GUPANU-732792 format. One line per field, with one value per atom (N, C-alpha, C): atom name; x, y, z. Coordinates in steps of 0.05 Angstrom, whole numbers. Each point is the difference from the previous one (the first is absolute). Layout:
atom [CA_...] $
px [X_...] $
py [Y_...] $
pz [Z_...] $
//
This chain:
atom [N_CA_C_N_CA_C_N_CA_C_N_CA_C_N_CA_C_N_CA_C_N_CA_C_N_CA_C_N_CA_C_N_CA_C_N_CA_C_N_CA_C_N_CA_C_N_CA_C_N_CA_C_N_CA_C_N_CA_C_N_CA_C_N_CA_C_N_CA_C_N_CA_C_N_CA_C_N_CA_C_N_CA_C_N_CA_C_N_CA_C_N_CA_C_N_CA_C_N_CA_C_N_CA_C_N_CA_C_N_CA_C_N_CA_C_N_CA_C_N_CA_C_N_CA_C_N_CA_C_N_CA_C_N_CA_C_N_CA_C_N_CA_C_N_CA_C_N_CA_C_N_CA_C_N_CA_C_N_CA_C_N_CA_C_N_CA_C_N_CA_C_N_CA_C_N_CA_C_N_CA_C_N_CA_C_N_CA_C_N_CA_C_N_CA_C_N_CA_C_N_CA_C_N_CA_C_N_CA_C_N_CA_C_N_CA_C_N_CA_C_N_CA_C_N_CA_C_N_CA_C_N_CA_C_N_CA_C_N_CA_C_N_CA_C_N_CA_C_N_CA_C_N_CA_C_N_CA_C_N_CA_C_N_CA_C_N_CA_C_N_CA_C_N_CA_C_N_CA_C_N_CA_C_N_CA_C_N_CA_C_N_CA_C_N_CA_C_N_CA_C_N_CA_C_N_CA_C_N_CA_C_N_CA_C_N_CA_C_N_CA_C_N_CA_C_N_CA_C_N_CA_C_N_CA_C_N_CA_C_N_CA_C_N_CA_C_N_CA_C_N_CA_C_N_CA_C_N_CA_C_N_CA_C_N_CA_C_N_CA_C_N_CA_C_N_CA_C_N_CA_C_N_CA_C_N_CA_C_N_CA_C_N_CA_C_N_CA_C_N_CA_C_N_CA_C_N_CA_C_N_CA_C_N_CA_C_N_CA_C_N_CA_C_N_CA_C_N_CA_C_N_CA_C_N_CA_C_N_CA_C_N_CA_C_N_CA_C_N_CA_C_N_CA_C_N_CA_C_N_CA_C_N_CA_C_N_CA_C_N_CA_C_N_CA_C_N_CA_C_N_CA_C_N_CA_C_N_CA_C_N_CA_C_N_CA_C_N_CA_C_N_CA_C_N_CA_C_N_CA_C_N_CA_C_N_CA_C_N_CA_C_N_CA_C_N_CA_C_N_CA_C_N_CA_C_N_CA_C_N_CA_C_N_CA_C_N_CA_C_N_CA_C_N_CA_C_N_CA_C_N_CA_C_N_CA_C_N_CA_C_N_CA_C_N_CA_C_N_CA_C_N_CA_C_N_CA_C_N_CA_C_N_CA_C_N_CA_C_N_CA_C_N_CA_C_N_CA_C_N_CA_C_N_CA_C_N_CA_C_N_CA_C_N_CA_C_N_CA_C_N_CA_C_N_CA_C_N_CA_C_N_CA_C_N_CA_C_N_CA_C_N_CA_C_N_CA_C_N_CA_C_N_CA_C_N_CA_C_N_CA_C_N_CA_C_N_CA_C_N_CA_C_N_CA_C_N_CA_C_N_CA_C_N_CA_C_N_CA_C_N_CA_C_N_CA_C_N_CA_C_N_CA_C_N_CA_C_N_CA_C_N_CA_C_N_CA_C_N_CA_C_N_CA_C_N_CA_C_N_CA_C_N_CA_C_N_CA_C_N_CA_C_N_CA_C_N_CA_C_N_CA_C_N_CA_C_N_CA_C_N_CA_C_N_CA_C_N_CA_C_N_CA_C_N_CA_C_N_CA_C_N_CA_C_N_CA_C_N_CA_C_N_CA_C_N_CA_C_N_CA_C_N_CA_C_N_CA_C_N_CA_C_N_CA_C_N_CA_C_N_CA_C_N_CA_C_N_CA_C_N_CA_C_N_CA_C_N_CA_C_N_CA_C_N_CA_C_N_CA_C_N_CA_C_N_CA_C_N_CA_C_N_CA_C_N_CA_C_N_CA_C_N_CA_C_N_CA_C_N_CA_C_N_CA_C_N_CA_C_N_CA_C_N_CA_C_N_CA_C_N_CA_C_N_CA_C_N_CA_C_N_CA_C_N_CA_C_N_CA_C_N_CA_C_N_CA_C_N_CA_C_N_CA_C_N_CA_C_N_CA_C_N_CA_C_N_CA_C_N_CA_C_N_CA_C_N_CA_C_N_CA_C_N_CA_C_N_CA_C_N_CA_C_N_CA_C_N_CA_C_N_CA_C_N_CA_C_N_CA_C_N_CA_C_N_CA_C_N_CA_C_N_CA_C_N_CA_C_N_CA_C_N_CA_C_N_CA_C_N_CA_C_N_CA_C_N_CA_C_N_CA_C_N_CA_C_N_CA_C_N_CA_C_N_CA_C_N_CA_C_N_CA_C_N_CA_C_N_CA_C_N_CA_C_N_CA_C] $
px [1555_11_-15_15_-12_-12_-24_-15_-4_-2_-7_24_-5_22_10_27_14_8_-5_7_28_18_28_5_-16_4_-29_0_-25_6_-15_0_28_16_26_-4_5_-1_21_17_21_7_13_9_31_11_29_3_14_6_23_5_21_27_18_26_0_-22_-4_11_10_10_-20_-13_-19_10_-3_7_-23_-1_-21_13_-7_14_-20_9_-14_13_-10_10_-6_11_-9_-27_-15_-28_-18_12_-17_-14_12_-14_16_24_17_4_11_9_-26_-22_-25_-10_2_-8_18_24_18_-3_-2_-4_-26_-19_-27_2_19_3_6_17_7_-14_-22_-16_17_18_18_-9_-26_-10_1_10_2_-27_-6_-26_0_-23_-27_-8_19_-6_-8_-16_-10_-8_-2_-9_-31_-15_-29_-14_14_-13_19_-11_17_13_16_14_31_15_30_6_2_1_29_10_27_0_9_0_-28_-19_-27_-17_14_-12_-5_-21_-6_13_23_16_-17_-19_-15_-19_-2_-18_17_25_18_1_5_5_27_7_26_21_-6_17_5_-21_3_17_-4_18_27_5_29_14_-14_13_7_-14_7_20_-1_19_28_19_25_8_-21_4_-7_-26_-10_2_-3_4_19_22_19_-1_9_0_26_10_23_-9_8_-9_24_-7_17_26_-1_21_10_22_8_4_6_5_-27_-21_-28_-9_10_-7_17_26_18_0_0_3_28_6_29_13_-15_13_2_-8_3_20_14_20_-17_16_-14_-8_16_-7_-25_-3_-23_-25_0_-23_-7_20_-6_-11_13_-9_-28_-7_-26_-21_5_-20_-4_22_-2_-15_8_-12_-31_-7_-28_-18_12_-16_9_21_8_12_-3_12_30_18_28_19_22_20_15_12_16_22_14_23_-10_-21_-10_-9_-12_-11_22_23_24_12_2_12_-18_-27_-17_3_4_4_26_22_24_-3_-12_-3_-16_-21_-18_16_20_14_21_10_19_-15_-26_-16_-5_0_-2_26_20_28_12_-6_14_24_24_24_5_15_5_-26_-18_-27_2_17_3_9_13_8_-22_-10_-20_-26_-5_-25_0_23_2_4_-4_4_-29_2_-25_-6_-25_-4_17_5_15_29_8_29_0_-21_-3_-6_8_-8_-29_-12_-28_-5_18_-5_0_21_2_-26_-11_-23_-24_-3_-21_4_22_6_-9_5_-9_-30_-15_-28_-10_12_-8_6_22_7_-22_-9_-20_-27_-6_-24_0_24_2_5_6_11_-22_-26_-21_-9_14_-6_-30_-8_-27_-5_-24_-9_-3_-1_-7_16_12_12_-12_-7_-8_23_8_20_-8_-2_-9_22_4_22_26_11_21_27_2_27_-2_-22_-4_21_8_19_30_4_28_9_28_8_-1_3_-8_16_26_17_-9_-6_-11_-30_-15_-26_1_18_2_10_17_9_-23_-16_-22_-22_-6_-18_9_27_12_-2_4_-2_-28_-20_-28_-7_8_-6_15_25_14_-14_-9_-13_-27_-15_-26_4_20_5_10_16_12_-20_-16_-18_-29_-7_-27_-20_8_-18_-14_-26_-15_8_-3_9_-22_-7_-16_19_6_21_-16_1_-11_20_-5_21_-14_14_-10_16_17_19_-7_-10_-7_26_22_25_7_-4_3_-20_-27_-19_7_11_6_21_18_23_-7_-19_-5_-23_-21_-26_-10_-17_-13_-26_-14_-25_-1_-16_1_-26_-6_-24_7_-14_3_-23_5_-21_-1_-24_-4_-23_3_-20_-18_16_-13_-14_5_-13_21_-3_16_-8_18_-7_9_21_11_13_-3_12_5_23_6_28_9_28_17_21_19_10_9_12_-21_-26_-21_-5_-1_-5_23_25_22_2_-5_3_-25_-23_-25_-20_7_-18_-26_-22_-26_-10_6_-12_17_-10_17_16_-10_16_26_-2_23_18_-10_17_16_-12_13_21_-4_20_24_-6_22_17_-15_13_17_-7_15_26_6_25_24_21_22_11_1_9_-17_-24_-17_5_18_7_27_3_24_19_25_19_2_-1_1_-26_-22_-27_-16_-21_-15_-15_-2_-14_-29_-12_-30_-15_-25_-15_-30_-14_-30_-10_-14_-9_-19_-1_-17_8_-16_6_-21_5_-18_-21_-25_-22_-1_-7_-4_-26_-3_-22_-26_-3_-26_-5_18_-4_4_-7_1_-19_10_-19_-20_-21_-23_12_-13_8_26_19_27_16_12_15_23_11_22_-6_-26_-9_12_4_11_31_12_29_4_-22_2_2_19_1_-21_-14_-20_-28_-4_-26_-22_-25_-23_-24_-23_-21_-9_-1_-6_20_25_20_-8_-11_-7_-26_-15_-28_-2_14_-6_27_-1_24_2_22_4_1_-13_0_24_8_23_-7_20_-2_27_-1_23_10_26_12_27_3_23_1_24_4_-7_-9_-4_-29_-8_-26_5_-16_3_-25_1_-25_4_-7_4_-20_-16_-19_16_22_14_14_9_12_-21_-25_-22_-8_-2_-7_21_24_23_-1_-7_-1_-22_-24_-22_2] $
py [1559_28_15_15_16_25_6_23_22_-8_20_18_24_18_-10_4_-5_26_5_25_-1_14_-1_18_21_18_6_0_6_19_20_20_11_4_11_32_12_29_9_19_12_27_17_27_2_19_3_31_10_29_7_26_8_-7_-12_-7_-24_-13_-23_-26_-18_-26_-22_-14_-19_-28_-21_-26_-17_-18_-18_-29_-15_-26_-24_-22_-25_-20_-26_-21_5_-15_0_-8_17_-4_15_15_16_23_9_23_26_-3_24_15_-15_12_11_-17_9_28_2_25_22_-4_21_7_-22_3_15_-4_12_30_11_29_13_-15_12_-14_-16_-14_-17_-17_-18_-28_-3_-29_-13_-23_-17_-10_1_-12_-30_-13_13_13_6_13_29_10_27_11_27_12_2_-14_-1_22_12_20_13_21_13_24_15_23_-2_13_2_30_15_28_9_17_11_27_19_29_9_-10_7_-11_-18_-11_-32_-11_-27_-12_-15_-14_-17_-14_-20_13_25_14_16_-2_15_-15_14_-13_-11_-15_-12_23_23_21_13_3_14_-17_-27_-19_1_1_2_23_23_23_-4_-19_-6_-21_-21_-23_9_-5_8_28_16_30_8_-5_8_-26_-24_-24_-18_-8_-17_-27_-22_-27_-12_-14_-17_-30_-14_-28_-19_-25_-21_-1_-6_-9_23_12_22_-8_-25_-7_-3_-1_0_29_20_27_15_-7_14_-14_18_-11_-7_-26_-7_12_10_11_30_13_30_5_22_8_10_1_11_27_18_27_5_-18_2_-5_-21_-7_21_11_21_26_9_24_-2_-25_-4_6_-8_4_32_14_29_14_-9_11_-6_-22_-7_16_14_15_29_8_27_11_27_14_7_-16_3_-5_11_-3_-25_-11_-23_3_21_5_0_16_1_-27_-15_-29_-17_2_-17_7_26_8_-7_1_-9_-30_-16_-28_-6_13_-5_8_23_9_-20_-14_-19_-25_-8_-24_6_22_7_1_8_-1_-26_-22_-27_-13_17_-9_-20_4_-14_16_-14_15_5_20_8_2_13_2_11_18_11_-21_-21_-22_-21_-8_-20_7_24_7_-9_-6_-8_-31_-14_-29_-12_-27_-14_-17_-8_-13_-24_-16_-23_4_25_8_7_-1_7_-25_0_-21_4_-21_-1_23_6_21_27_4_25_4_-22_2_9_-10_9_29_9_28_18_-10_14_2_-22_0_21_0_21_28_4_26_9_-19_5_8_-15_5_27_11_26_23_-5_21_22_-6_19_14_-8_12_-6_-26_-6_2_5_1_-27_-21_-28_-20_-19_-22_-28_-17_-27_-19_-14_-20_-28_-16_-27_-18_-8_-20_7_24_11_-16_-18_-13_-30_-9_-30_-13_14_-12_4_10_8_-18_-2_-16_18_-14_12_24_2_23_25_-6_23_9_-19_6_21_-3_22_26_-1_25_15_-15_13_12_-16_10_23_2_23_24_-5_21_12_-19_10_16_-7_16_26_1_26_18_-9_15_10_-16_7_23_-3_21_27_-2_24_15_-15_13_2_-12_3_-16_-19_-14_-23_-4_-21_-28_-21_-27_-20_-16_-24_-25_-13_-23_-25_-16_-28_-20_-18_-20_-22_-23_-24_0_19_-1_22_-9_20_11_-12_14_24_0_22_23_-8_18_14_-13_12_22_-4_19_23_-4_19_18_-10_15_9_20_12_-13_-9_-12_-25_-21_-27_-11_-14_-16_-27_-19_-28_-11_-14_-9_-30_-12_-29_-5_-15_-9_23_23_22_20_-3_17_11_24_10_-13_-13_-11_15_16_18_23_24_24_18_15_17_9_14_9_-25_2_-23_-11_19_-10_-15_11_-13_-29_-1_-27_-19_10_-18_-9_19_-6_-11_4_-9_-8_-20_-10_-10_7_-7_-25_-4_-20_-25_-24_-24_-4_11_-3_17_25_17_-14_-12_-15_-20_-16_-21_12_21_14_7_12_8_-26_-21_-24_-13_5_-13_15_23_13_-17_-1_-16_5_27_6_-9_-9_-11_-29_-13_-28_-5_-21_-7_-9_8_-8_-32_-13_-28_-13_13_-11_8_-15_7_27_15_25_-5_19_-2_6_-11_5_0_13_-1_-24_-18_-24_7_-16_2_23_8_21_18_21_22_-14_5_-14_14_-14_12_18_18_18_-14_-25_-11_-20_1_-19_16_26_14_-10_-9_-11_19_-11_17_10_21_13_14_-4_10_-17_13_-15_-16_10_-13_-22_-8_-17_-29_-10_-28_-2_23_-1_12_11_15_-18_4_-16_8_23_8_-3_-14_-3_-9_12_-7_-1_-10_-4_25_22_27_7_-9_7_-16_-22_-16_9_16_7_31_17_29_14_17_15_23_4_19_28_19_27_12_25_12_13_-2_14_15_22_15_-9_-5_-10_16_18_18_16_1_15_-16_-26_-18_-6_-7_-13_-28_-18_-28_-15_-19_-16_-27_-5_-26_-3_-22_-6_-3_-15_-5_26_17_25_16_0_15_-11_-26_-12_4_0_4_28_20_28_5_-14_5_-15] $
pz [1604_1_21_18_21_-12_6_-8_19_25_22_6_8_9_27_2_25_12_26_14_11_-10_11_24_3_23_12_26_16_22_3_24_3_-24_2_-1_22_2_19_-9_14_-10_15_-9_4_-14_1_1_21_4_-18_-6_-15_15_-14_12_18_3_19_-14_16_-9_9_-17_7_-10_16_-9_-4_-20_-5_2_18_5_-2_-8_-1_-17_0_-16_-30_-17_-29_-3_-15_-4_19_18_19_-12_-24_-12_1_10_5_-29_-18_-26_-15_1_-13_11_26_13_-9_-4_-9_-29_-16_-30_-5_16_-5_3_15_4_-28_-15_-27_-22_8_-21_-19_11_-13_2_6_4_-28_-1_-23_-8_-26_-10_7_4_0_25_19_24_-4_16_-2_28_2_26_-3_18_-2_15_19_17_21_12_20_-13_16_-8_7_-17_7_-5_22_-2_4_-18_1_-11_18_-8_-6_16_-4_-25_-14_-23_5_-10_1_-24_5_-22_-17_13_-15_-22_0_-19_-21_0_-18_-27_-22_-26_-1_-22_-2_-3_-12_-4_26_16_26_19_-1_15_-8_-25_-10_10_6_12_28_14_27_3_-15_3_-8_18_-6_4_6_4_29_6_26_21_-13_16_-16_12_-13_13_-15_11_-5_21_-2_2_-20_-1_12_1_13_-16_-25_-16_-19_5_-18_-29_-5_-30_-13_16_-13_-3_15_-4_-21_-1_-19_-28_-19_-29_-6_-4_-6_-26_-18_-24_1_22_2_22_-3_20_25_23_24_-5_-13_-4_-17_-21_-18_17_17_14_22_12_19_-12_-22_-13_-13_-8_-10_19_26_20_5_-4_3_-23_-24_-25_1_8_0_18_19_21_2_-12_6_-26_-5_-22_9_-13_10_-23_-2_-21_3_-20_2_18_2_17_28_6_27_9_-16_7_8_-18_4_29_5_25_24_-4_22_5_-22_3_15_-7_14_30_5_27_15_-12_12_5_-18_6_22_2_22_27_-1_24_13_-19_11_2_1_7_-20_-26_-20_-9_5_-6_-31_-6_-28_-16_12_-14_-29_-5_-27_-21_9_-17_-1_24_2_-17_-5_-12_-31_-10_-29_-2_24_-1_-2_-7_-4_29_4_26_5_-21_5_9_-3_9_30_12_28_18_25_17_9_12_7_20_19_18_-14_-18_-15_-18_-11_-17_17_24_16_9_3_5_-22_-24_-25_-1_8_1_19_24_20_-11_-13_-11_-20_-17_-20_14_21_16_12_8_13_-17_-27_-15_-6_0_-4_26_23_26_9_-1_7_29_9_28_12_-17_10_-18_15_-13_11_-17_7_-6_19_-2_5_-22_2_4_25_8_-15_2_-16_2_19_5_-4_-8_-4_-17_-22_-20_8_24_7_23_2_25_25_22_28_4_-6_7_-17_-24_-19_8_10_9_21_21_21_-11_-20_-10_-14_-16_-13_18_22_19_15_6_13_-19_-26_-20_-2_0_-2_24_24_24_-1_-8_-4_-19_-23_-20_9_14_11_19_19_19_-11_-21_-13_-17_-13_-21_9_22_11_-18_-15_-17_18_-7_12_-11_17_-9_9_-20_6_-6_20_-3_3_-21_0_6_20_6_15_3_16_27_4_21_23_23_20_11_-2_9_-16_-26_-18_7_4_7_26_19_27_-3_-19_-3_-18_-19_-21_2_14_-1_25_-2_25_5_-20_3_-18_10_-14_-3_-23_-7_-2_14_-4_-16_-21_-19_-1_-2_-2_-17_-21_-19_-11_-5_-14_20_24_20_21_8_23_24_15_25_25_-5_21_-11_12_-11_24_-1_21_-1_22_4_-3_-16_0_24_18_26_16_0_16_-12_-26_-13_6_-2_5_30_18_29_12_-11_12_-23_-15_-21_11_-12_10_-15_-25_-17_0_2_0_-26_-21_-25_3_11_5_19_21_18_-14_-19_-14_-19_-13_-16_19_22_17_10_7_8_-21_-26_-22_-6_13_-5_10_-17_9_27_9_27_22_-6_20_8_-16_1_13_16_12_-21_-2_-20_0_-24_-3_0_7_-1_-25_-5_-25_3_-20_1_6_14_5_-26_-1_-25_7_-14_2_-16_14_-13_-23_-22_-21_-19_-18_-19_-8_-14_-8_-18_5_-17_-26_-20_-26_-1_-18_-2_0_-13_-3_24_20_23_27_0_25_20_24_21_9_9_12_26_10_26_-5_19_-1_-20_-21_-19_12_21_13_18_4_22_-5_-24_-5_13_3_7_26_14_24_25_18_24_20_-2_18_-11_-21_-15_20_-5_17_-21_9_-17_-15_14_-14_-23_3_-20_-26_2_-25_-14_15_-13_-5_16_-2_-6_-21_-5_19_12_22_-11_14_-5_11_-6_9_27_19_26_5_14_6_27_2_23_1_18_1_-24_-13_-25_-25_6_-26_-2_-25_-5_-9_10_-5_-6_-18_-8_13_25_13_22_0_22_26_0_24_13_-18_10_13_-11_12_26_2_25_22_-8_20_10_-17_9_18_-5_16_26] $
//
């Protein structure tokens, strides 16, 4: 039985301005969701936050009580998860679940809460909202269910929404609709967005600033356009090269050789070094510090040497 602690996140530090859209991208196991879940202290046991600060509205969220955190979750910070059927209760109507969120955080009458719920459903373009509100989740399509989840996230008018791969469980055409909807709502309401995804194509369309994570560490961060057009880290280059549009039709898709290392086998030096096409001796022995290059900061020995 393993007894030592495993560190899931290292040197993860970033800011989000009011109304800003930030993307966090990386392969499965990179630490994207853990970083986002940590904000709301939703880390599954036996995991825990061992240090650092998470500041929101001038408060360190890591120091708040369970009661204080419950006043922030779903009220000041809302979360949209991957699978709407895991988020919605199958035995409660849509209206019950939406009004519960309002009653938990606001002094509001049943009539006013129901109308707010109907208005929120209409805001996410659900037709016949006054009828849909009395239906159960299984009576709606996958795309409609995810729209309901977004409506619930927005119903308390939070300043920040965290979306954890919100289109993974949907087909491609519905994915585009949901992303367009999120963009529209962010622009119209001024809500900030942290979008977690493995798709740099989505990041390029949805966000103003991007973070690339690998093995629990930020390896590149900066303006999304700069990262997409002028990636500094070899891992970011690999993610860009893996996009389907980067491959000639009829040929095999590009891929980054190897896989994400488990937490108990993080390589010395740069964690990406076993998979990196530019690896050098220093990459295997010394973890790279961050350096600023243009509008981005990057943790890579080769990027630093190329700049100098």
